[in-house]
The first five atom37 places (N, CA, C, CB, O) and aatype in JSON, in Angstrom:
{
  "aatype": [20, 20, 20, 20, 20, 20, 20, 20, 20, 20, 20, 20, 20, 20, 20, 20, 20, 20, 20, 20, 20, 20, 20, 20, 20, 20, 20, 20, 20, 20, 20, 20, 20, 20, 20, 20, 20, 20, 20, 20, 20, 20, 20, 20, 20, 20, 20, 20, 20, 20, 20, 20, 20, 20, 20, 20, 20, 20, 20, 20],
  "atom_mask": [
    [1, 1, 1, 1, 1],
    [1, 1, 1, 1, 1],
    [1, 1, 1, 1, 1],
    [1, 1, 1, 1, 1],
    [1, 1, 1, 1, 1],
    [1, 1, 1, 1, 1],
    [1, 1, 1, 1, 1],
    [1, 1, 1, 1, 1],
    [1, 1, 1, 1, 1],
    [1, 1, 1, 1, 1],
    [1, 1, 1, 1, 1],
    [1, 1, 1, 1, 1],
    [1, 1, 1, 1, 1],
    [1, 1, 1, 1, 1],
    [1, 1, 1, 1, 1],
    [1, 1, 1, 1, 1],
    [1, 1, 1, 1, 1],
    [1, 1, 1, 1, 1],
    [1, 1, 1, 1, 1],
    [1, 1, 1, 1, 1],
    [1, 1, 1, 1, 1],
    [1, 1, 1, 1, 1],
    [1, 1, 1, 1, 1],
    [1, 1, 1, 1, 1],
    [1, 1, 1, 1, 1],
    [1, 1, 1, 1, 1],
    [1, 1, 1, 1, 1],
    [1, 1, 1, 1, 1],
    [1, 1, 1, 1, 1],
    [1, 1, 1, 1, 1],
    [1, 1, 1, 1, 1],
    [1, 1, 1, 1, 1],
    [1, 1, 1, 1, 1],
    [1, 1, 1, 1, 1],
    [1, 1, 1, 1, 1],
    [1, 1, 1, 1, 1],
    [1, 1, 1, 1, 1],
    [1, 1, 1, 1, 1],
    [1, 1, 1, 1, 1],
    [1, 1, 1, 1, 1],
    [1, 1, 1, 1, 1],
    [1, 1, 1, 1, 1],
    [1, 1, 1, 1, 1],
    [1, 1, 1, 1, 1],
    [1, 1, 1, 1, 1],
    [1, 1, 1, 1, 1],
    [1, 1, 1, 1, 1],
    [1, 1, 1, 1, 1],
    [1, 1, 1, 1, 1],
    [1, 1, 1, 1, 1],
    [1, 1, 1, 1, 1],
    [1, 1, 1, 1, 1],
    [1, 1, 1, 1, 1],
    [1, 1, 1, 1, 1],
    [1, 1, 1, 1, 1],
    [1, 1, 1, 1, 1],
    [1, 1, 1, 1, 1],
    [1, 1, 1, 1, 1],
    [1, 1, 1, 1, 1],
    [1, 1, 1, 1, 1]
  ],
  "atom_positions": [
    [[3.64, -19.75, 9.97], [4.29, -19.43, 11.11], [3.51, -18.47, 12.06], [5.54, -18.88, 10.72], [3.18, -18.83, 13.19]],
    [[3.29, -17.53, 11.66], [2.73, -16.2, 12.11], [1.41, -16.69, 12.92], [2.37, -15.11, 10.74], [1.21, -16.27, 14.06]],
    [[0.63, -17.49, 12.35], [-0.7, -18.03, 12.82], [-0.34, -18.69, 14.14], [-1.41, -19.11, 11.76], [-0.96, -18.42, 15.17]],
    [[0.74, -19.62, 14.12], [0.97, -20.51, 15.18], [1.33, -19.57, 16.43], [2.13, -21.57, 14.79], [0.88, -19.93, 17.52]],
    [[2.07, -18.48, 16.36], [2.46, -17.66, 17.25], [1.26, -16.77, 17.83], [3.52, -16.92, 16.68], [1.34, -16.44, 19.01]],
    [[0.22, -16.38, 17.14], [-0.72, -15.75, 17.64], [-1.81, -16.91, 18.34], [-1.27, -14.84, 16.5], [-2.49, -16.64, 19.33]],
    [[-1.83, -17.94, 17.79], [-2.69, -18.83, 18.31], [-2.23, -19.51, 19.84], [-2.85, -19.87, 17.2], [-2.93, -19.62, 20.85]],
    [[-0.81, -19.91, 19.63], [-0.28, -20.78, 20.74], [0.61, -19.69, 21.68], [0.73, -22.14, 20.08], [0.52, -19.8, 22.9]],
    [[1.52, -18.55, 21.07], [2.14, -18.06, 21.78], [1.64, -16.84, 22.5], [3.06, -17.99, 21.21], [2.1, -16.58, 23.61]],
    [[0.59, -15.94, 21.85], [-0.06, -14.98, 22.47], [-1.36, -15.01, 22.37], [0.32, -13.91, 22.15], [-1.97, -13.96, 22.17]],
    [[-2.07, -16.3, 22.5], [-3.27, -16.46, 22.69], [-4.49, -15.71, 21.78], [-3.28, -16.18, 23.93], [-5.57, -15.21, 22.09]],
    [[-3.84, -15.86, 20.62], [-4.95, -15.35, 19.37], [-4.54, -13.63, 19.41], [-7.06, -15.72, 19.88], [-4.92, -12.83, 18.56]],
    [[-3.83, -13.37, 20.41], [-3.85, -11.61, 20.38], [-2.99, -11.32, 19.27], [-3.19, -10.74, 21.86], [-2.34, -12.14, 18.62]],
    [[-3.06, -9.74, 19.09], [-2.57, -9.28, 17.91], [-1.13, -8.73, 18.47], [-3.61, -8.17, 17.18], [-1.12, -7.97, 19.45]],
    [[-0.1, -9.07, 17.92], [1.25, -8.56, 17.99], [1.94, -7.72, 17.12], [1.93, -9.43, 18.04], [2.48, -8.12, 16.09]],
    [[1.94, -6.38, 17.57], [2.61, -5.41, 16.84], [4.01, -5.74, 16.58], [2.52, -4.18, 17.49], [4.78, -6.22, 17.42]],
    [[4.34, -5.43, 15.24], [5.73, -5.73, 14.59], [6.67, -4.97, 15.54], [5.9, -5.2, 12.92], [6.42, -3.81, 15.88]],
    [[7.95, -5.76, 16.04], [8.7, -5.03, 17.02], [8.6, -5.42, 18.46], [8.34, -3.72, 16.92], [9.57, -5.33, 19.22]],
    [[7.36, -5.88, 18.86], [7.09, -6.14, 20.18], [7.54, -7.37, 20.54], [5.79, -6.03, 20.47], [7.24, -8.41, 19.97]],
    [[8.34, -7.25, 21.61], [8.83, -8.6, 22.11], [7.9, -9.52, 22.67], [9.76, -8.44, 23.08], [7.0, -9.05, 23.36]],
    [[7.97, -10.94, 22.46], [7.23, -11.99, 22.77], [6.56, -11.74, 24.2], [8.1, -13.22, 22.7], [5.34, -11.74, 24.4]],
    [[7.57, -11.51, 25.16], [7.04, -11.77, 26.41], [6.2, -10.4, 26.99], [8.28, -12.22, 27.34], [5.49, -10.46, 27.99]],
    [[6.39, -9.29, 26.28], [5.54, -8.02, 26.14], [3.88, -8.51, 25.97], [6.11, -7.08, 24.67], [2.93, -8.42, 26.75]],
    [[4.02, -9.1, 24.55], [2.79, -9.28, 23.91], [1.86, -10.43, 25.02], [3.14, -9.89, 22.22], [0.66, -10.32, 25.28]],
    [[2.69, -11.39, 25.49], [2.17, -12.51, 26.5], [1.6, -11.78, 27.66], [3.37, -13.57, 27.05], [0.56, -12.15, 28.2]],
    [[2.26, -10.75, 28.04], [1.88, -9.84, 29.3], [0.57, -9.28, 29.14], [2.86, -8.64, 29.54], [-0.41, -9.47, 29.87]],
    [[0.65, -8.44, 27.93], [-0.94, -7.79, 27.25], [-1.99, -8.71, 27.22], [-0.9, -7.31, 25.62], [-3.12, -8.48, 27.64]],
    [[-1.64, -9.64, 26.78], [-2.73, -10.75, 26.36], [-3.06, -11.63, 27.61], [-2.14, -11.77, 25.11], [-4.01, -12.41, 27.53]],
    [[-2.32, -11.53, 28.76], [-2.82, -12.38, 30.04], [-2.2, -13.6, 29.94], [-4.38, -12.64, 30.16], [-2.48, -14.42, 30.82]],
    [[-1.27, -13.97, 28.9], [-0.76, -15.44, 28.69], [0.49, -15.7, 29.38], [-0.51, -15.78, 27.19], [1.49, -15.03, 29.12]],
    [[0.5, -16.52, 30.16], [1.73, -16.87, 31.15], [3.08, -17.49, 29.85], [1.07, -18.44, 32.6], [2.82, -18.04, 28.77]],
    [[4.25, -17.23, 30.32], [5.38, -17.87, 29.78], [5.27, -19.14, 29.56], [6.4, -17.74, 30.48], [4.91, -19.84, 30.5]],
    [[5.56, -19.8, 28.15], [5.78, -21.33, 28.1], [6.83, -21.6, 28.86], [6.03, -21.92, 26.75], [7.67, -20.72, 29.04]],
    [[6.98, -22.98, 29.51], [7.98, -23.51, 30.18], [8.42, -24.91, 29.83], [7.65, -23.43, 31.42], [7.54, -25.76, 29.63]],
    [[9.7, -25.24, 29.74], [10.08, -26.71, 29.43], [9.61, -27.51, 30.41], [11.53, -26.99, 29.29], [9.54, -27.16, 31.59]],
    [[9.28, -28.66, 29.95], [8.63, -29.81, 30.86], [9.11, -31.15, 30.25], [6.88, -29.76, 30.87], [8.94, -31.42, 29.06]],
    [[9.64, -31.88, 31.04], [9.67, -33.45, 30.66], [11.15, -34.03, 30.72], [9.07, -33.69, 29.07], [12.07, -33.28, 31.04]],
    [[11.34, -35.15, 30.47], [12.53, -35.68, 30.7], [13.46, -35.74, 29.44], [12.3, -36.95, 31.27], [13.03, -35.8, 28.28]],
    [[14.64, -35.7, 29.75], [15.62, -35.44, 28.64], [16.11, -33.93, 28.22], [15.01, -36.02, 27.45], [16.76, -33.74, 27.19]],
    [[15.75, -32.97, 29.04], [15.76, -31.68, 28.69], [17.45, -31.32, 28.78], [14.71, -30.79, 29.72], [18.04, -30.62, 27.96]],
    [[17.99, -31.91, 29.81], [19.65, -31.87, 30.22], [20.29, -32.09, 29.09], [20.22, -32.97, 31.28], [21.34, -31.48, 28.88]],
    [[19.78, -32.97, 28.15], [20.73, -33.62, 27.02], [20.77, -32.27, 25.86], [19.92, -35.35, 26.23], [21.6, -32.2, 24.95]],
    [[19.76, -31.3, 26.1], [19.81, -30.21, 25.2], [19.99, -28.89, 25.76], [18.7, -30.18, 24.45], [19.76, -27.86, 25.13]],
    [[20.47, -28.92, 27.1], [21.21, -27.89, 27.78], [20.11, -27.3, 28.47], [22.05, -26.89, 26.88], [20.33, -26.18, 28.93]],
    [[18.83, -27.85, 28.69], [17.62, -27.01, 29.39], [17.22, -28.01, 30.81], [16.06, -26.83, 28.13], [17.51, -29.18, 31.03]],
    [[16.57, -27.17, 31.51], [15.83, -27.74, 32.93], [14.51, -27.44, 32.95], [16.38, -27.14, 34.29], [13.95, -26.41, 32.58]],
    [[14.05, -28.47, 33.43], [12.45, -28.4, 33.61], [11.93, -26.98, 34.42], [11.94, -29.83, 34.59], [12.31, -26.74, 35.57]],
    [[11.18, -26.23, 33.8], [10.65, -25.06, 34.27], [11.44, -23.72, 33.66], [10.71, -25.15, 35.81], [11.06, -22.58, 33.94]],
    [[12.55, -23.98, 32.83], [13.11, -22.92, 31.96], [12.14, -22.34, 31.24], [14.11, -23.35, 31.06], [11.16, -23.01, 30.91]],
    [[12.22, -21.2, 30.94], [11.02, -20.4, 29.97], [11.33, -20.51, 28.74], [10.83, -18.85, 30.15], [12.5, -20.28, 28.46]],
    [[10.47, -20.86, 27.74], [10.7, -21.13, 26.33], [10.92, -19.71, 25.69], [9.44, -21.97, 25.64], [10.12, -18.77, 25.75]],
    [[12.27, -19.73, 25.03], [12.63, -18.35, 24.51], [11.89, -18.38, 23.08], [14.39, -18.08, 24.4], [11.63, -19.41, 22.46]],
    [[11.53, -16.81, 22.6], [11.07, -17.09, 21.22], [11.77, -17.65, 20.02], [10.67, -16.06, 20.81], [11.21, -17.96, 18.97]],
    [[12.83, -17.73, 20.22], [13.7, -18.57, 19.08], [13.58, -19.94, 19.17], [15.2, -18.34, 19.13], [13.5, -20.64, 18.16]],
    [[13.55, -20.48, 20.46], [13.22, -21.9, 20.87], [11.85, -22.29, 20.11], [13.05, -22.03, 22.57], [11.78, -23.21, 19.29]],
    [[10.61, -21.33, 20.55], [9.5, -21.77, 20.11], [9.41, -21.49, 18.6], [8.46, -21.23, 20.88], [8.56, -22.14, 17.99]],
    [[10.18, -20.6, 17.89], [10.29, -20.56, 16.53], [10.67, -21.94, 15.82], [11.26, -19.54, 16.24], [10.03, -22.43, 14.89]],
    [[11.77, -22.48, 16.38], [12.34, -23.61, 15.91], [11.64, -24.75, 16.18], [13.53, -23.74, 16.34], [11.71, -25.63, 15.33]],
    [[10.89, -24.97, 17.3], [9.84, -25.95, 17.62], [8.69, -26.08, 16.76], [9.35, -25.7, 18.84], [8.31, -27.17, 16.33]],
    [[8.07, -24.86, 16.47], [7.01, -24.6, 15.76], [7.38, -24.95, 14.31], [6.58, -23.2, 15.97], [6.55, -24.79, 13.41]]
  ]
}
């Protein structure tokens, strides 16, 4: 799982333990992931909502 976060969420950047995902993405110059697509309302999301770290963990 850790390699997926490095490769996808922080663009192969190194994320120090305890560093929030958003801070690591800012440091790596990676924009936040956002939800896109149809059917998001069914799960309580809207297109353009930022993907939270927990959501990404569950997805990956």
